[in-house]
C-alpha positions, 0 to 999 in steps of 0.5 A: 637520468640526465643532470638538468642545465641551470636554465632547466633548473631555473625553470623547474624552480618556478613550478615548485615555490619555496624550493631553491637551489643550493650547492647543487641540490634543491632544498625546502624547509616545511613547518608544521603544527607539531612534532607528530605532524612533521614525523607523519610528513617525513613518513609519507615522503619516505614511502614515496622515496623508497618506492622511487629508490630516490632518498632525500636528505632529511633534517627534523627540528621539532616541527620543521622538516628540511628536505634536500634533493639531488641525484647522486648517480647523475651528479646533480639535479634531475627531473627525479628530484623535482618529481619528489619535491612535488610529491612532498609539496602535495603532502604538505598541502594535504596536511594543511587542509 
């Protein structure tokens, strides 16, 4: 997996609203109705992350979940990070409906 350039990252961020770059990683915080909803989201993300062998940093604060993504093997942000970000966004959208 190849590390993305700054312009590629900026372009990809336009397609992933609410995600932002921070210190060579991308990050987003999701907010849910309850702690249980937040944990169900975390479990769905964990299933995809394990299948892809691409594990995010996950911070849970009651009903808020922060995901931080980078590809350590590539030394920065790659397409793999944005793919997992889009999966997580889809899980969040499904929970909201």
